[in-house]
C-alpha positions in Angstrom: 234.1 56.5 46.6 231.4 57.2 49.2 231.8 53.8 50.8 235.6 54.1 50.9 235.3 57.6 52.4 232.9 56.5 55.1 235.3 53.7 56.1 238.5 55.9 56.2 238.6 55.7 60.0 238.7 51.9 59.9 241.8 52.1 57.7 243.4 54.5 60.1 242.7 52.2 63.1 244.2 49.3 61.1 247.4 51.4 60.7 246.9 51.9 56.9 247.1 55.0 54.8 244.6 55.4 52.0 245.7 56.9 48.7 243.6 57.5 45.7 245.3 58.0 42.3 243.5 59.7 39.5 244.7 60.4 36.0 243.5 63.9 35.4 245.3 67.2 35.8 246.0 68.6 39.3 243.0 71.1 39.0 240.7 68.1 38.3 242.1 66.3 41.3 241.4 69.3 43.6 237.8 69.6 42.3 237.3 65.8 42.8 238.6 66.0 46.4 236.3 69.0 47.2 233.3 67.4 45.5 233.7 64.1 47.2 234.7 65.6 50.6 237.7 63.4 51.0 238.9 63.1 54.6 242.3 64.5 55.6 243.6 61.0 56.2 243.0 60.1 52.5 245.8 61.2 50.1 244.8 62.1 46.6 247.4 61.9 43.9 247.2 62.3 40.1 249.2 60.8 37.4 248.2 62.2 33.9 250.8 60.0 32.3 249.0 56.9 33.7 252.3 55.2 34.5 251.0 54.1 37.9 248.1 52.4 36.1 250.4 50.6 33.7 252.7 49.5 36.5 249.7 48.2 38.4 248.5 46.2 35.3 245.2 48.0 35.1 243.2 47.8 31.9 242.5 50.6 29.5 239.8 50.1 26.8 236.9 51.9 25.3 235.1 48.5 25.0 235.5 47.9 28.8 234.1 51.4 29.5 231.1 51.2 27.2 230.7 47.4 26.7 227.5 45.5 27.6 228.8 44.5 31.0 229.0 48.2 32.0 225.3 48.8 31.4 223.9 47.0 34.5 226.3 48.8 37.0 225.5 52.1 35.2 221.8 51.5 35.7 222.3 50.5 39.3 224.1 53.8 40.0 221.4 55.8 38.4 218.8 54.0 40.5 220.8 54.9 43.6 220.6 58.6 42.6 224.2 59.0 41.3 224.5 61.2 38.2 227.6 61.4 36.1 229.2 64.8 36.4 231.6 66.4 34.1 234.1 63.8 32.8 237.7 64.3 33.6 240.9 62.4 33.0 241.2 59.3 30.7 237.7 57.9 30.2 238.9 54.6 28.9 241.2 53.9 31.9 239.8 51.3 34.2 240.6 51.6 37.9 241.6 49.1 40.5 242.6 48.7 44.1 245.8 47.5 45.8 246.9 46.9 49.3 250.7 47.3 49.5 252.7 46.5 52.7 255.7 48.5 53.8 258.6 47.3 51.6 256.3 47.1 48.5 254.8 43.6 48.9 251.4 43.5 47.2 248.9 41.9 49.7 245.8 42.5 47.5 245.2 43.5 43.9 241.9 44.1 42.0 241.9 45.3 38.4 238.5 46.5 37.3 236.8 45.1 34.2 234.3 48.0 33.9 233.5 51.3 35.6 231.3 49.6 38.3 233.7 46.8 39.1 235.3 47.8 42.4 236.9 46.1 45.4 234.9 46.7 48.5 236.4 48.5 51.5 235.8 45.2 53.5 238.0 43.3 51.0 240.8 45.9 51.4 240.5 45.8 55.2 240.6 42.0 55.2 243.8 42.1 53.2 245.4 44.1 56.0 244.8 41.4 58.6 
């Protein structure tokens, strides 16, 4: 989230609007926005039903969350100083990223295989070009 937050101005200059969709309750989303200091240009939504995740074809699995391929990214984040805070939302739901053009055309889609599997802001910006 830090890297995406730091590139928010690049998305604005490209004419894009950033939206982050979580799956916790509204109070959890509010705490997340405050803790991560989301810029005003970034919209934070929450979908406790996870319908948006299902429509995007994102994976949900305990094995993906805690499987062996999740260990290396977890260790990397620990070495960078990140510490897991209180858990919120559906822990088994994997995330993803999409770039959607006006009219609903999907320009880019990334479905995460484990918690550390994320599309980079650069990949998202390149999809806008």
